[in-house]
N, CA, C and O atoms as a Maestro MAE file, in Angstrom:
{
 s_m_m2io_version
 :::
 2.0.0
}

f_m_ct {
 s_m_title
 :::
 protein
 m_atom[252] {
  # First column is atom index #
  i_m_mmod_type
  r_m_x_coord
  r_m_y_coord
  r_m_z_coord
  i_m_residue_number
  s_m_chain_name
  s_m_pdb_residue_name
  s_m_pdb_atom_name
  i_m_atomic_number
  :::
  1 25 -0.271 -12.256 -13.159 1 A "MET " " N  " 7
  2 3 0.116 -13.556 -12.896 1 A "MET " " CA " 6
  3 2 0.645 -13.280 -10.996 1 A "MET " " C  " 6
  4 15 1.275 -12.335 -10.521 1 A "MET " " O  " 8
  5 25 0.225 -14.199 -10.481 2 A "GLY " " N  " 7
  6 3 0.970 -14.298 -9.441 2 A "GLY " " CA " 6
  7 2 1.682 -15.485 -8.700 2 A "GLY " " C  " 6
  8 15 2.360 -16.167 -9.469 2 A "GLY " " O  " 8
  9 25 1.691 -15.907 -7.357 3 A "TYR " " N  " 7
  10 3 2.907 -16.601 -7.224 3 A "TYR " " CA " 6
  11 2 2.312 -18.014 -7.296 3 A "TYR " " C  " 6
  12 15 2.919 -18.972 -7.775 3 A "TYR " " O  " 8
  13 25 1.137 -18.061 -6.806 4 A "SER " " N  " 7
  14 3 0.169 -19.269 -6.281 4 A "SER " " CA " 6
  15 2 0.615 -19.878 -5.351 4 A "SER " " C  " 6
  16 15 0.301 -21.017 -5.005 4 A "SER " " O  " 8
  17 25 1.407 -19.150 -4.854 5 A "GLY " " N  " 7
  18 3 1.858 -19.993 -3.211 5 A "GLY " " CA " 6
  19 2 3.156 -20.738 -3.420 5 A "GLY " " C  " 6
  20 15 3.516 -21.860 -3.065 5 A "GLY " " O  " 8
  21 25 3.777 -19.734 -4.134 6 A "HIS " " N  " 7
  22 3 5.566 -20.292 -3.881 6 A "HIS " " CA " 6
  23 2 6.280 -19.658 -4.550 6 A "HIS " " C  " 6
  24 15 7.011 -19.728 -5.538 6 A "HIS " " O  " 8
  25 25 5.760 -18.707 -3.467 7 A "GLY " " N  " 7
  26 3 6.116 -17.132 -3.430 7 A "GLY " " CA " 6
  27 2 7.753 -17.043 -2.568 7 A "GLY " " C  " 6
  28 15 8.243 -15.963 -2.238 7 A "GLY " " O  " 8
  29 25 8.161 -17.860 -2.410 8 A "ALA " " N  " 7
  30 3 10.366 -18.533 -1.812 8 A "ALA " " CA " 6
  31 2 10.404 -18.506 -2.333 8 A "ALA " " C  " 6
  32 15 10.488 -17.376 -2.814 8 A "ALA " " O  " 8
  33 25 10.422 -20.039 -3.529 9 A "GLN " " N  " 7
  34 3 10.334 -20.648 -4.507 9 A "GLN " " CA " 6
  35 2 11.576 -19.615 -5.435 9 A "GLN " " C  " 6
  36 15 12.806 -19.597 -5.396 9 A "GLN " " O  " 8
  37 25 10.147 -18.503 -6.562 10 A "ILE " " N  " 7
  38 3 9.941 -18.427 -7.684 10 A "ILE " " CA " 6
  39 2 10.305 -16.216 -7.726 10 A "ILE " " C  " 6
  40 15 10.326 -15.282 -8.528 10 A "ILE " " O  " 8
  41 25 10.541 -16.555 -6.008 11 A "SER " " N  " 7
  42 3 10.897 -14.670 -5.759 11 A "SER " " CA " 6
  43 2 11.488 -14.335 -6.576 11 A "SER " " C  " 6
  44 15 11.080 -13.615 -7.487 11 A "SER " " O  " 8
  45 25 13.248 -15.036 -6.380 12 A "THR " " N  " 7
  46 3 14.740 -14.774 -6.651 12 A "THR " " CA " 6
  47 2 14.290 -14.771 -8.971 12 A "THR " " C  " 6
  48 15 14.602 -14.026 -9.900 12 A "THR " " O  " 8
  49 25 13.823 -15.499 -8.894 13 A "LEU " " N  " 7
  50 3 13.999 -16.112 -10.332 13 A "LEU " " CA " 6
  51 2 12.298 -14.954 -11.460 13 A "LEU " " C  " 6
  52 15 11.899 -15.126 -12.612 13 A "LEU " " O  " 8
  53 25 12.077 -14.482 -10.961 14 A "ILE " " N  " 7
  54 3 11.102 -13.240 -11.076 14 A "ILE " " CA " 6
  55 2 11.507 -12.112 -11.130 14 A "ILE " " C  " 6
  56 15 11.117 -11.177 -11.830 14 A "ILE " " O  " 8
  57 25 12.955 -12.209 -9.786 15 A "GLY " " N  " 7
  58 3 13.604 -10.180 -10.073 15 A "GLY " " CA " 6
  59 2 14.721 -10.900 -10.499 15 A "GLY " " C  " 6
  60 15 15.619 -10.213 -10.012 15 A "GLY " " O  " 8
  61 25 15.353 -11.957 -11.166 16 A "ASN " " N  " 7
  62 3 15.839 -11.608 -12.124 16 A "ASN " " CA " 6
  63 2 15.019 -11.074 -13.213 16 A "ASN " " C  " 6
  64 15 14.987 -9.915 -13.627 16 A "ASN " " O  " 8
  65 25 14.389 -12.051 -13.597 17 A "VAL " " N  " 7
  66 3 13.238 -11.909 -14.764 17 A "VAL " " CA " 6
  67 2 13.216 -10.045 -15.255 17 A "VAL " " C  " 6
  68 15 13.807 -9.437 -16.148 17 A "VAL " " O  " 8
  69 25 12.508 -9.723 -14.476 18 A "LEU " " N  " 7
  70 3 12.336 -8.163 -14.645 18 A "LEU " " CA " 6
  71 2 13.414 -7.274 -14.189 18 A "LEU " " C  " 6
  72 15 13.096 -6.110 -14.431 18 A "LEU " " O  " 8
  73 25 14.716 -7.376 -13.550 19 A "ALA " " N  " 7
  74 3 15.795 -6.777 -13.147 19 A "ALA " " CA " 6
  75 2 16.574 -6.955 -15.046 19 A "ALA " " C  " 6
  76 15 17.209 -5.994 -15.478 19 A "ALA " " O  " 8
  77 25 16.400 -8.205 -15.922 20 A "ASP " " N  " 7
  78 3 16.645 -8.408 -16.999 20 A "ASP " " CA " 6
  79 2 15.945 -7.567 -18.193 20 A "ASP " " C  " 6
  80 15 16.489 -7.297 -19.263 20 A "ASP " " O  " 8
  81 25 14.384 -7.137 -17.731 21 A "ILE " " N  " 7
  82 3 13.756 -6.339 -18.822 21 A "ILE " " CA " 6
  83 2 13.738 -5.485 -18.139 21 A "ILE " " C  " 6
  84 15 13.060 -6.031 -17.270 21 A "ILE " " O  " 8
  85 25 13.916 -4.550 -17.765 22 A "ALA " " N  " 7
  86 3 14.798 -3.751 -17.099 22 A "ALA " " CA " 6
  87 2 15.608 -2.942 -17.640 22 A "ALA " " C  " 6
  88 15 15.227 -1.838 -18.028 22 A "ALA " " O  " 8
  89 25 16.967 -3.388 -17.769 23 A "MET " " N  " 7
  90 3 17.811 -3.380 -18.290 23 A "MET " " CA " 6
  91 2 17.747 -3.886 -19.927 23 A "MET " " C  " 6
  92 15 18.869 -4.019 -20.416 23 A "MET " " O  " 8
  93 25 16.896 -4.110 -20.612 24 A "ASP " " N  " 7
  94 3 16.338 -3.722 -22.405 24 A "ASP " " CA " 6
  95 2 16.702 -5.538 -22.314 24 A "ASP " " C  " 6
  96 15 15.970 -6.161 -23.083 24 A "ASP " " O  " 8
  97 25 17.814 -6.549 -21.413 25 A "ARG " " N  " 7
  98 3 17.663 -7.746 -21.522 25 A "ARG " " CA " 6
  99 2 16.740 -8.231 -22.034 25 A "ARG " " C  " 6
  100 15 15.855 -8.568 -21.247 25 A "ARG " " O  " 8
  101 25 16.534 -8.447 -23.228 26 A "LYS " " N  " 7
  102 3 15.134 -10.357 -23.217 26 A "LYS " " CA " 6
  103 2 15.569 -11.233 -24.258 26 A "LYS " " C  " 6
  104 15 14.862 -11.724 -25.138 26 A "LYS " " O  " 8
  105 25 17.137 -11.427 -24.030 27 A "ASP " " N  " 7
  106 3 17.522 -12.817 -24.687 27 A "ASP " " CA " 6
  107 2 17.606 -13.563 -23.421 27 A "ASP " " C  " 6
  108 15 18.066 -14.687 -23.625 27 A "ASP " " O  " 8
  109 25 17.311 -13.326 -22.114 28 A "THR " " N  " 7
  110 3 17.110 -13.879 -20.457 28 A "THR " " CA " 6
  111 2 15.915 -14.071 -20.345 28 A "THR " " C  " 6
  112 15 15.668 -14.150 -19.142 28 A "THR " " O  " 8
  113 25 14.723 -14.231 -21.139 29 A "ASN " " N  " 7
  114 3 13.880 -13.990 -19.925 29 A "ASN " " CA " 6
  115 2 13.152 -14.796 -20.564 29 A "ASN " " C  " 6
  116 15 12.819 -14.443 -21.695 29 A "ASN " " O  " 8
  117 25 12.559 -16.447 -19.925 30 A "PRO " " N  " 7
  118 3 12.498 -17.493 -19.659 30 A "PRO " " CA " 6
  119 2 10.562 -17.242 -20.805 30 A "PRO " " C  " 6
  120 15 10.180 -18.051 -21.651 30 A "PRO " " O  " 8
  121 25 9.625 -15.663 -20.309 31 A "LEU " " N  " 7
  122 3 8.424 -15.717 -20.710 31 A "LEU " " CA " 6
  123 2 8.776 -15.548 -22.442 31 A "LEU " " C  " 6
  124 15 8.042 -15.859 -23.380 31 A "LEU " " O  " 8
  125 25 9.639 -15.172 -22.467 32 A "ASP " " N  " 7
  126 3 9.747 -14.262 -23.892 32 A "ASP " " CA " 6
  127 2 9.299 -14.910 -25.290 32 A "ASP " " C  " 6
  128 15 10.166 -15.441 -25.984 32 A "ASP " " O  " 8
  129 25 7.660 -14.873 -25.817 33 A "GLY " " N  " 7
  130 3 7.639 -15.430 -27.187 33 A "GLY " " CA " 6
  131 2 6.669 -16.457 -26.759 33 A "GLY " " C  " 6
  132 15 5.884 -16.744 -27.662 33 A "GLY " " O  " 8
  133 25 6.403 -17.387 -25.151 34 A "MET " " N  " 7
  134 3 5.060 -17.406 -24.617 34 A "MET " " CA " 6
  135 2 3.185 -16.441 -25.544 34 A "MET " " C  " 6
  136 15 2.722 -15.314 -25.718 34 A "MET " " O  " 8
  137 25 2.850 -17.816 -25.805 35 A "ALA " " N  " 7
  138 3 1.701 -17.132 -26.294 35 A "ALA " " CA " 6
  139 2 0.715 -16.820 -24.366 35 A "ALA " " C  " 6
  140 15 0.463 -17.653 -23.495 35 A "ALA " " O  " 8
  141 25 0.578 -16.096 -24.384 36 A "TRP " " N  " 7
  142 3 -1.013 -15.818 -22.661 36 A "TRP " " CA " 6
  143 2 -2.589 -16.135 -23.592 36 A "TRP " " C  " 6
  144 15 -2.971 -14.979 -23.771 36 A "TRP " " O  " 8
  145 25 -3.325 -16.770 -24.046 37 A "ASN " " N  " 7
  146 3 -3.734 -17.280 -24.464 37 A "ASN " " CA " 6
  147 2 -5.408 -16.903 -23.292 37 A "ASN " " C  " 6
  148 15 -5.430 -17.571 -22.258 37 A "ASN " " O  " 8
  149 25 -6.013 -16.415 -23.400 38 A "ALA " " N  " 7
  150 3 -7.144 -15.721 -23.001 38 A "ALA " " CA " 6
  151 2 -8.006 -17.116 -22.389 38 A "ALA " " C  " 6
  152 15 -8.314 -18.159 -22.966 38 A "ALA " " O  " 8
  153 25 -8.221 -16.708 -21.134 39 A "VAL " " N  " 7
  154 3 -9.521 -18.562 -20.528 39 A "VAL " " CA " 6
  155 2 -11.095 -18.004 -21.367 39 A "VAL " " C  " 6
  156 15 -12.005 -17.176 -21.344 39 A "VAL " " O  " 8
  157 25 -10.619 -19.016 -21.960 40 A "PRO " " N  " 7
  158 3 -12.674 -19.349 -22.397 40 A "PRO " " CA " 6
  159 2 -13.600 -19.232 -21.945 40 A "PRO " " C  " 6
  160 15 -13.853 -20.176 -21.196 40 A "PRO " " O  " 8
  161 25 -14.675 -18.179 -22.011 41 A "MET " " N  " 7
  162 3 -15.777 -17.645 -21.846 41 A "MET " " CA " 6
  163 2 -15.321 -15.812 -20.608 41 A "MET " " C  " 6
  164 15 -16.270 -15.116 -20.249 41 A "MET " " O  " 8
  165 25 -14.179 -15.504 -20.295 42 A "HIS " " N  " 7
  166 3 -13.579 -15.213 -19.521 42 A "HIS " " CA " 6
  167 2 -13.554 -13.282 -20.820 42 A "HIS " " C  " 6
  168 15 -12.404 -12.873 -20.983 42 A "HIS " " O  " 8
  169 25 -14.433 -12.590 -21.373 43 A "THR " " N  " 7
  170 3 -13.865 -11.986 -22.343 43 A "THR " " CA " 6
  171 2 -15.069 -10.283 -21.043 43 A "THR " " C  " 6
  172 15 -15.798 -10.510 -20.077 43 A "THR " " O  " 8
  173 25 -14.643 -8.501 -21.844 44 A "GLY " " N  " 7
  174 3 -15.484 -8.337 -21.681 44 A "GLY " " CA " 6
  175 2 -16.074 -7.967 -19.903 44 A "GLY " " C  " 6
  176 15 -16.075 -8.528 -18.808 44 A "GLY " " O  " 8
  177 25 -16.596 -6.472 -20.608 45 A "LYS " " N  " 7
  178 3 -16.506 -6.692 -18.413 45 A "LYS " " CA " 6
  179 2 -16.563 -7.462 -17.690 45 A "LYS " " C  " 6
  180 15 -16.799 -8.626 -18.015 45 A "LYS " " O  " 8
  181 25 -16.359 -7.065 -16.393 46 A "PRO " " N  " 7
  182 3 -17.189 -8.179 -15.046 46 A "PRO " " CA " 6
  183 2 -18.433 -7.459 -14.857 46 A "PRO " " C  " 6
  184 15 -18.516 -6.340 -14.351 46 A "PRO " " O  " 8
  185 25 -19.386 -8.152 -15.285 47 A "TRP " " N  " 7
  186 3 -20.002 -7.688 -15.238 47 A "TRP " " CA " 6
  187 2 -21.017 -7.395 -13.121 47 A "TRP " " C  " 6
  188 15 -21.641 -6.565 -12.460 47 A "TRP " " O  " 8
  189 25 -20.240 -9.342 -13.042 48 A "PHE " " N  " 7
  190 3 -20.286 -9.284 -11.431 48 A "PHE " " CA " 6
  191 2 -19.794 -9.265 -10.176 48 A "PHE " " C  " 6
  192 15 -19.852 -9.876 -9.109 48 A "PHE " " O  " 8
  193 25 -19.090 -7.972 -10.905 49 A "LEU " " N  " 7
  194 3 -17.732 -7.770 -9.127 49 A "LEU " " CA " 6
  195 2 -19.034 -6.634 -8.693 49 A "LEU " " C  " 6
  196 15 -19.378 -7.183 -7.646 49 A "LEU " " O  " 8
  197 25 -19.894 -5.514 -8.813 50 A "PRO " " N  " 7
  198 3 -20.809 -5.085 -8.064 50 A "PRO " " CA " 6
  199 2 -21.187 -5.453 -7.335 50 A "PRO " " C  " 6
  200 15 -21.232 -5.021 -6.183 50 A "PRO " " O  " 8
  201 25 -22.043 -7.445 -8.269 51 A "ILE " " N  " 7
  202 3 -23.139 -8.026 -6.879 51 A "ILE " " CA " 6
  203 2 -22.121 -8.979 -6.184 51 A "ILE " " C  " 6
  204 15 -22.795 -9.966 -5.887 51 A "ILE " " O  " 8
  205 25 -21.084 -9.145 -5.852 52 A "VAL " " N  " 7
  206 3 -19.612 -9.761 -5.483 52 A "VAL " " CA " 6
  207 2 -20.033 -8.860 -3.798 52 A "VAL " " C  " 6
  208 15 -20.514 -9.090 -2.689 52 A "VAL " " O  " 8
  209 25 -19.401 -7.676 -4.684 53 A "GLY " " N  " 7
  210 3 -18.843 -6.812 -3.943 53 A "GLY " " CA " 6
  211 2 -19.873 -6.249 -2.412 53 A "GLY " " C  " 6
  212 15 -19.614 -5.991 -1.236 53 A "GLY " " O  " 8
  213 25 -21.514 -6.270 -3.566 54 A "ALA " " N  " 7
  214 3 -22.327 -5.981 -2.313 54 A "ALA " " CA " 6
  215 2 -22.382 -6.970 -2.078 54 A "ALA " " C  " 6
  216 15 -23.523 -7.389 -2.273 54 A "ALA " " O  " 8
  217 25 -21.795 -7.616 -1.761 55 A "TYR " " N  " 7
  218 3 -22.717 -9.038 -0.820 55 A "TYR " " CA " 6
  219 2 -21.975 -8.599 0.401 55 A "TYR " " C  " 6
  220 15 -22.248 -8.109 1.497 55 A "TYR " " O  " 8
  221 25 -20.524 -9.133 -0.509 56 A "TYR " " N  " 7
  222 3 -19.762 -8.769 0.783 56 A "TYR " " CA " 6
  223 2 -19.191 -7.542 1.876 56 A "TYR " " C  " 6
  224 15 -18.234 -7.394 2.636 56 A "TYR " " O  " 8
  225 25 -20.447 -6.745 1.433 57 A "ARG " " N  " 7
  226 3 -20.300 -5.642 1.850 57 A "ARG " " CA " 6
  227 2 -21.533 -5.575 2.862 57 A "ARG " " C  " 6
  228 15 -21.571 -4.721 3.749 57 A "ARG " " O  " 8
  229 25 -22.147 -6.156 2.749 58 A "MET " " N  " 7
  230 3 -23.138 -6.997 3.360 58 A "MET " " CA " 6
  231 2 -23.106 -8.204 4.407 58 A "MET " " C  " 6
  232 15 -23.974 -8.503 5.227 58 A "MET " " O  " 8
  233 25 -21.903 -8.804 4.166 59 A "LYS " " N  " 7
  234 3 -21.692 -9.503 4.973 59 A "LYS " " CA " 6
  235 2 -20.822 -9.025 5.831 59 A "LYS " " C  " 6
  236 15 -20.312 -9.974 6.427 59 A "LYS " " O  " 8
  237 25 -20.422 -8.065 6.170 60 A "ASP " " N  " 7
  238 3 -19.278 -6.832 6.975 60 A "ASP " " CA " 6
  239 2 -19.896 -6.760 7.676 60 A "ASP " " C  " 6
  240 15 -19.694 -7.312 8.758 60 A "ASP " " O  " 8
  241 25 -21.415 -5.742 7.313 61 A "MET " " N  " 7
  242 3 -22.280 -5.684 8.724 61 A "MET " " CA " 6
  243 2 -23.102 -6.145 9.859 61 A "MET " " C  " 6
  244 15 -23.763 -6.018 10.889 61 A "MET " " O  " 8
  245 25 -22.431 -6.917 8.663 62 A "LEU " " N  " 7
  246 3 -23.613 -8.267 9.845 62 A "LEU " " CA " 6
  247 2 -22.773 -9.021 10.610 62 A "LEU " " C  " 6
  248 15 -22.005 -9.889 10.196 62 A "LEU " " O  " 8
  249 25 -23.084 -8.355 12.738 63 A "PRO " " N  " 7
  250 3 -22.283 -9.326 13.231 63 A "PRO " " CA " 6
  251 2 -21.553 -10.937 13.062 63 A "PRO " " C  " 6
  252 15 -20.800 -11.368 13.935 63 A "PRO " " O  " 8
  :::
 }
 m_bond[251] {
  # First column is bond index #
  i_m_from
  i_m_to
  i_m_order
  :::
  1 1 2 1
  2 2 3 1
  3 3 4 2
  4 3 5 1
  5 5 6 1
  6 6 7 1
  7 7 8 2
  8 7 9 1
  9 9 10 1
  10 10 11 1
  11 11 12 2
  12 11 13 1
  13 13 14 1
  14 14 15 1
  15 15 16 2
  16 15 17 1
  17 17 18 1
  18 18 19 1
  19 19 20 2
  20 19 21 1
  21 21 22 1
  22 22 23 1
  23 23 24 2
  24 23 25 1
  25 25 26 1
  26 26 27 1
  27 27 28 2
  28 27 29 1
  29 29 30 1
  30 30 31 1
  31 31 32 2
  32 31 33 1
  33 33 34 1
  34 34 35 1
  35 35 36 2
  36 35 37 1
  37 37 38 1
  38 38 39 1
  39 39 40 2
  40 39 41 1
  41 41 42 1
  42 42 43 1
  43 43 44 2
  44 43 45 1
  45 45 46 1
  46 46 47 1
  47 47 48 2
  48 47 49 1
  49 49 50 1
  50 50 51 1
  51 51 52 2
  52 51 53 1
  53 53 54 1
  54 54 55 1
  55 55 56 2
  56 55 57 1
  57 57 58 1
  58 58 59 1
  59 59 60 2
  60 59 61 1
  61 61 62 1
  62 62 63 1
  63 63 64 2
  64 63 65 1
  65 65 66 1
  66 66 67 1
  67 67 68 2
  68 67 69 1
  69 69 70 1
  70 70 71 1
  71 71 72 2
  72 71 73 1
  73 73 74 1
  74 74 75 1
  75 75 76 2
  76 75 77 1
  77 77 78 1
  78 78 79 1
  79 79 80 2
  80 79 81 1
  81 81 82 1
  82 82 83 1
  83 83 84 2
  84 83 85 1
  85 85 86 1
  86 86 87 1
  87 87 88 2
  88 87 89 1
  89 89 90 1
  90 90 91 1
  91 91 92 2
  92 91 93 1
  93 93 94 1
  94 94 95 1
  95 95 96 2
  96 95 97 1
  97 97 98 1
  98 98 99 1
  99 99 100 2
  100 99 101 1
  101 101 102 1
  102 102 103 1
  103 103 104 2
  104 103 105 1
  105 105 106 1
  106 106 107 1
  107 107 108 2
  108 107 109 1
  109 109 110 1
  110 110 111 1
  111 111 112 2
  112 111 113 1
  113 113 114 1
  114 114 115 1
  115 115 116 2
  116 115 117 1
  117 117 118 1
  118 118 119 1
  119 119 120 2
  120 119 121 1
  121 121 122 1
  122 122 123 1
  123 123 124 2
  124 123 125 1
  125 125 126 1
  126 126 127 1
  127 127 128 2
  128 127 129 1
  129 129 130 1
  130 130 131 1
  131 131 132 2
  132 131 133 1
  133 133 134 1
  134 134 135 1
  135 135 136 2
  136 135 137 1
  137 137 138 1
  138 138 139 1
  139 139 140 2
  140 139 141 1
  141 141 142 1
  142 142 143 1
  143 143 144 2
  144 143 145 1
  145 145 146 1
  146 146 147 1
  147 147 148 2
  148 147 149 1
  149 149 150 1
  150 150 151 1
  151 151 152 2
  152 151 153 1
  153 153 154 1
  154 154 155 1
  155 155 156 2
  156 155 157 1
  157 157 158 1
  158 158 159 1
  159 159 160 2
  160 159 161 1
  161 161 162 1
  162 162 163 1
  163 163 164 2
  164 163 165 1
  165 165 166 1
  166 166 167 1
  167 167 168 2
  168 167 169 1
  169 169 170 1
  170 170 171 1
  171 171 172 2
  172 171 173 1
  173 173 174 1
  174 174 175 1
  175 175 176 2
  176 175 177 1
  177 177 178 1
  178 178 179 1
  179 179 180 2
  180 179 181 1
  181 181 182 1
  182 182 183 1
  183 183 184 2
  184 183 185 1
  185 185 186 1
  186 186 187 1
  187 187 188 2
  188 187 189 1
  189 189 190 1
  190 190 191 1
  191 191 192 2
  192 191 193 1
  193 193 194 1
  194 194 195 1
  195 195 196 2
  196 195 197 1
  197 197 198 1
  198 198 199 1
  199 199 200 2
  200 199 201 1
  201 201 202 1
  202 202 203 1
  203 203 204 2
  204 203 205 1
  205 205 206 1
  206 206 207 1
  207 207 208 2
  208 207 209 1
  209 209 210 1
  210 210 211 1
  211 211 212 2
  212 211 213 1
  213 213 214 1
  214 214 215 1
  215 215 216 2
  216 215 217 1
  217 217 218 1
  218 218 219 1
  219 219 220 2
  220 219 221 1
  221 221 222 1
  222 222 223 1
  223 223 224 2
  224 223 225 1
  225 225 226 1
  226 226 227 1
  227 227 228 2
  228 227 229 1
  229 229 230 1
  230 230 231 1
  231 231 232 2
  232 231 233 1
  233 233 234 1
  234 234 235 1
  235 235 236 2
  236 235 237 1
  237 237 238 1
  238 238 239 1
  239 239 240 2
  240 239 241 1
  241 241 242 1
  242 242 243 1
  243 243 244 2
  244 243 245 1
  245 245 246 1
  246 246 247 1
  247 247 248 2
  248 247 249 1
  249 249 250 1
  250 250 251 1
  251 251 252 2
  :::
 }
}
């Protein structure tokens, strides 16, 4: 997960949550117990990444 453009606002909260997890304080984690469902149709090996990488390599070689 990333901050999705909200880094300054949420980074202190996430820092506190990570510190609580590191200290084994599970009762303060607001994300504890939430189900993280998979994105539909995004399972298995990402077969398209080598194609995307080749495209951008080619694009980098062109002036």
